N, C-alpha and C positions, 0 to 999 in steps of 0.2 A: 795319208797319215798326217796328222797335225803336228806342226813343229812347236816346241816350247822354247822360250828364251831362257838363257842361263839365269840363275837366281838373282844375280846382281843387276839384271836389266828388266826383270819383271816389274810390272806396274803394281804399286802398293796402293790400297784404297786410302782416301783422305782420312785425316784424323776426325774422330767423332767424340762428342761429349762422353759417350760410353767408354772411351779409352782412359778417362780419368780413373786413377786408382790402380792402373796396370803397372807391372814391374817392367823396367827398362833393362835390357840385357845386351852386352856387347857381342860382337861376332865371335869372340873367344868364350862366351858363356858367363862372363862376369856380370852379376847383378849390380847395377849402378844406382838405382833409385826407383822412385815411384812417380808417375805422372800426377801432378797436382791440379793442372788446369790445361785445357785445350783452347787455343786462340787461333782459329783458321788453320794455317799450315804450320803452326808452331805448338810444340808441347813444352810446358813448364815442368821441369823435373826436380823433385826434392831428392838430393843424393843420400845414399845410405851413410850413416855415421861412420861405418867401418871402411868406407871406400878408400883404397890405397892412393897414395900420391901418384904412382906411376899410371894408374888407370885414369885419374883426373887429368894428368898431362896428356895422355893419348887422346882424350876427348876435348882437350883445349879448355878445360875448366879451371878456374882459379880456386885457391884453397878456401876463401872466406865468403863464398856466396851461399845464400839460403836456398835458392833455386837456380836452375840453369835452363837455357832454351835449347831445344833440339828441333831442327827444321825437318819437315816431311822428307826432304831429299836425302837425309841421313838414315832413313828407315829401310830395312830390307824386307821385313815381314811384320804383320800385326796378327797375333793369335787371340784366342779368347781371354787370356790372362797376362800376356806378355807382348812387349814391343821390342823387336830385335833390330839392332843397329847394323849398318853395313860396316865392312872393314875400314 
């Protein structure tokens, strides 16, 4: 019987240009923004205008940036239309 690793330790594929335009979602299910550009292992995310200050703080994002960077290591899963972040 094959063993599966817990979700937090499973390997996530590398970012691809096809990830541009996908919605970024926190582990709690909050939509935080959209991937504007992929640069190797970094996604540049444009935050939702309605993103709360508490969610921004949890992500370590300042209030006045147009885009934020998310490294591949912060990603738990990449689906067809969303990128899910780790806790």
